C-alpha positions as CSV (number, residue, x, y, z in Angstrom):
1,X,-18.1,-6.4,2.0
2,X,-20.7,-4.3,3.7
3,X,-19.4,-0.6,3.1
4,X,-19.4,2.0,5.9
5,X,-22.9,4.6,5.5
6,X,-20.2,7.6,5.8
7,X,-18.0,6.3,3.0
8,X,-17.5,8.9,0.6
9,X,-17.9,7.9,-3.2
10,X,-15.7,8.2,-5.8
11,X,-16.7,10.1,-8.9
12,X,-14.4,10.1,-11.9
13,X,-15.3,12.9,-14.4
14,X,-14.9,12.7,-17.8
15,X,-12.3,9.5,-17.6
16,X,-10.5,8.4,-20.6
17,X,-9.5,5.1,-20.4
18,X,-11.3,2.1,-19.1
19,X,-8.2,0.7,-17.9
20,X,-7.8,3.5,-15.7
21,X,-11.3,3.2,-14.5
22,X,-10.8,-0.7,-13.4
23,X,-7.5,0.6,-11.7
24,X,-9.2,3.2,-9.5
25,X,-11.7,0.4,-8.8
26,X,-9.1,-1.8,-7.6
27,X,-7.6,1.0,-5.5
28,X,-11.2,1.5,-3.8
29,X,-12.0,-1.9,-2.8
30,X,-8.3,-2.3,-1.5
31,X,-9.7,0.2,1.2
32,X,-13.4,-0.8,1.4
33,X,-14.8,1.7,-1.0
34,X,-17.4,0.2,-3.3
35,X,-19.3,3.2,-4.7
36,X,-18.2,4.4,-8.1
37,X,-19.8,7.3,-10.2
38,X,-18.6,8.1,-13.8
39,X,-19.6,11.3,-15.5
40,X,-19.4,11.1,-19.1
41,X,-16.5,8.3,-19.5
42,X,-14.8,9.2,-22.9
43,X,-15.1,5.3,-24.5
44,X,-18.8,5.1,-23.2
45,X,-19.9,2.5,-20.2
46,X,-19.5,-0.7,-19.7
47,X,-15.9,-0.8,-20.9
48,X,-14.3,-4.2,-21.8
49,X,-10.8,-2.9,-20.8
50,X,-12.0,-2.2,-17.1
51,X,-12.3,-5.8,-15.8
52,X,-9.3,-6.9,-16.2
53,X,-7.5,-3.8,-15.0
54,X,-10.0,-3.9,-12.0
55,X,-8.1,-7.2,-10.9
56,X,-11.2,-8.8,-8.9
57,X,-12.8,-5.7,-8.1
58,X,-15.8,-6.6,-10.0
59,X,-18.6,-5.5,-7.7
60,X,-17.2,-1.8,-7.8
61,X,-17.5,-2.0,-11.9
62,X,-20.8,-3.7,-11.5
63,X,-22.8,-0.9,-9.3
64,X,-21.0,1.6,-10.9
65,X,-23.7,4.6,-11.7
66,X,-23.4,6.7,-15.2
67,X,-24.3,10.4,-15.0
68,X,-24.7,13.2,-18.0
69,X,-22.9,15.6,-15.7
70,X,-21.1,16.1,-12.2
71,X,-23.9,18.1,-10.9
72,X,-26.3,15.4,-11.2
73,X,-23.3,13.1,-9.9
74,X,-23.4,14.7,-6.8
75,X,-26.9,16.2,-6.5
76,X,-27.3,13.8,-3.4
77,X,-24.2,14.6,-1.6
78,X,-24.0,17.3,0.8
79,X,-20.3,17.6,1.0
80,X,-17.9,17.6,-2.1
81,X,-14.6,17.5,-2.9
82,X,-12.5,18.6,-5.5
83,X,-8.9,16.8,-6.1
84,X,-7.0,19.2,-8.0
85,X,-3.0,20.4,-8.2
86,X,-4.2,23.9,-8.8
87,X,-7.1,26.1,-7.5
88,X,-7.9,27.1,-10.8
89,X,-9.0,30.8,-10.1
90,X,-11.8,29.3,-7.8
91,X,-11.3,30.1,-3.9
92,X,-11.9,27.2,-1.6
93,X,-10.6,25.9,1.4
94,X,-7.7,23.3,0.6
95,X,-7.3,20.2,2.2
96,X,-4.8,17.1,2.2
97,X,-6.2,13.5,1.8
98,X,-5.8,13.2,5.5
99,X,-7.6,16.2,6.7
100,X,-10.3,15.6,4.1
101,X,-10.9,12.1,5.5
102,X,-11.2,13.7,8.9
103,X,-13.8,15.7,7.4
104,X,-15.7,13.0,5.5
105,X,-15.5,10.6,8.9
106,X,-17.3,13.4,10.9
107,X,-20.1,14.4,8.7
108,X,-23.5,13.6,8.3
109,X,-24.7,13.0,5.0
110,X,-22.9,11.8,1.8
111,X,-19.8,12.2,0.8
112,X,-18.3,12.7,-2.9
113,X,-14.6,13.2,-3.7
114,X,-14.5,14.2,-7.8
115,X,-11.4,13.2,-9.7
116,X,-10.7,14.8,-12.9
117,X,-9.9,13.5,-16.4
118,X,-6.1,11.7,-17.0
119,X,-5.1,14.3,-18.8
120,X,-6.1,17.7,-17.9
121,X,-7.8,17.4,-14.6
122,X,-11.0,19.2,-13.4
123,X,-12.2,22.0,-15.0
124,X,-13.0,25.3,-13.3
125,X,-16.9,24.8,-13.4
126,X,-16.2,21.1,-12.0
127,X,-14.4,22.5,-9.4
128,X,-16.9,25.2,-8.4
129,X,-19.2,22.3,-7.6
130,X,-17.0,21.4,-4.4
131,X,-17.1,22.8,-1.0
132,X,-13.0,22.1,-0.6
133,X,-10.1,21.3,-2.6
134,X,-8.2,18.2,-1.7
135,X,-4.4,18.7,-2.8
136,X,-1.8,16.1,-2.5
137,X,1.7,18.0,-1.5
138,X,4.1,16.7,-4.3
139,X,7.8,17.4,-5.9
140,X,7.1,21.0,-7.2
141,X,9.1,19.9,-10.3
142,X,6.8,16.9,-11.0
143,X,3.7,17.0,-9.6
144,X,1.8,14.7,-12.0
145,X,-0.3,11.6,-10.4
146,X,-2.0,9.2,-12.6
147,X,-5.8,8.6,-11.6
148,X,-5.6,5.2,-9.9
149,X,-2.8,6.7,-7.8
150,X,-5.1,9.9,-6.6
151,X,-7.7,7.6,-5.8
152,X,-5.9,5.7,-3.5
153,X,-4.3,8.0,-1.4
154,X,-7.6,9.5,-0.9
155,X,-9.2,6.0,0.0
156,X,-6.1,5.0,2.1
157,X,-6.7,8.4,4.2
158,X,-10.6,7.4,4.8
159,X,-9.4,4.2,5.7
160,X,-7.2,5.4,8.5
161,X,-10.2,7.1,10.0
162,X,-12.9,4.2,9.2
163,X,-12.9,2.3,12.3
164,X,-14.9,-0.5,12.1
165,X,-15.0,-0.8,8.7
166,X,-13.5,-4.7,8.4
167,X,-10.2,-3.4,7.3
168,X,-7.2,-5.7,8.6
169,X,-3.3,-5.5,8.1
170,X,-2.0,-8.6,6.4
171,X,-1.0,-11.7,8.5
172,X,2.2,-10.9,10.2
173,X,4.4,-14.4,10.3
174,X,5.0,-15.6,13.7
175,X,8.3,-15.2,14.9
176,X,10.0,-18.0,16.5
177,X,12.0,-16.9,20.1
178,X,15.9,-16.6,20.1
179,X,17.5,-20.3,20.8
180,X,18.3,-21.1,24.4
181,X,22.4,-20.0,24.8
182,X,23.6,-23.8,24.9
183,X,22.0,-24.3,21.4
184,X,24.3,-21.2,20.3
185,X,27.5,-22.2,22.1
186,X,27.0,-25.8,20.6
187,X,27.0,-24.1,17.1
188,X,29.8,-22.1,17.8
189,X,31.9,-24.9,19.1
190,X,30.7,-26.7,15.8
191,X,32.3,-23.9,13.6
192,X,35.5,-23.6,15.7
193,X,35.9,-27.5,15.3
194,X,35.9,-27.8,11.8
195,X,37.9,-24.3,11.1
196,X,40.7,-25.4,13.8
197,X,42.3,-28.3,11.7
198,X,42.1,-26.0,8.5
199,X,44.3,-23.4,10.0
200,X,41.7,-20.9,10.2
201,X,43.0,-19.5,13.7
202,X,46.4,-18.9,12.6
203,X,48.9,-17.2,13.8
204,X,48.3,-18.2,17.2
205,X,48.9,-14.7,18.8
206,X,45.7,-13.9,16.6
207,X,43.7,-16.9,17.7
208,X,42.0,-15.0,20.6
209,X,41.1,-12.4,18.8
210,X,40.0,-14.3,15.9
211,X,37.6,-16.4,18.0
212,X,36.2,-13.1,19.7
213,X,35.2,-11.7,16.3
214,X,33.8,-15.2,14.8
215,X,31.3,-15.4,18.3
216,X,30.3,-11.6,17.9
217,X,29.3,-12.1,14.4
218,X,27.4,-15.4,15.1
219,X,25.5,-13.9,18.3
220,X,24.3,-10.5,16.3
221,X,21.5,-12.3,14.5
222,X,19.4,-13.7,17.5
223,X,19.2,-17.3,15.8
224,X,16.2,-19.1,16.5
225,X,16.4,-22.8,17.0
226,X,15.5,-24.1,13.3
227,X,18.0,-21.3,12.1
228,X,20.8,-23.1,14.3
229,X,19.8,-26.5,13.1
230,X,19.4,-25.1,9.8
231,X,23.4,-24.2,10.4
232,X,24.5,-27.0,12.1
233,X,23.2,-29.0,9.3
234,X,25.2,-26.6,6.9
235,X,28.6,-27.1,9.2
236,X,28.1,-31.1,9.1
237,X,27.8,-31.3,5.4
238,X,31.2,-29.1,5.0
239,X,32.6,-31.4,7.5
240,X,32.1,-34.9,5.7
241,X,34.6,-36.0,3.0
242,X,33.6,-35.1,-0.4
243,X,31.9,-38.0,-2.3
244,X,34.1,-40.2,-4.4
245,X,33.4,-39.4,-8.1
């Protein structure tokens, strides 16, 4: 998949687990992002645990670049965003992932989004390198997101802005039109034919109301002709005598 030139670079700062790097790569590729940069991965790189967790997003892992510092990882980027739940004493514009994605799609020059270590998040010095902070509105009583979750939120919001990026909705199964009224009437008549001798419409004083209720129930779903054919098959089976044992 070819990536747009304005697509953001995902920078994982001091990631701790190879599995989480792989999951982040999977989240990226879901939404058309392929450029991953790693800053001082704790367990080194490449990491054998990343591949299985990426679930096929191998192109992201194979192209991942490793840098000794955040400053070097974003040196060629004109716009840097730091994801963090707190400002950490740094005064910068604070954006939602949606607002950041809108800015990124309208910028000239490369953009990068920083994601911190799983346990502690970005340090103050990391955030200081960014032009803006990206914060997700979350439950104030539980604001913890794992690394892949944070990446997928930002990647998804960028994909909404990335018209022409080749992303598509999963195919929707074509629905059949509702069956003609005559087929529905035949099915209702089939029901009544089988229920009548079994005393379903008794007492006679309630028969009309019972038939109306049955009709109302059967006309709600908007059956297509295959569904009606299936139901008629069920009714025919019910109408047969049980096989002799």
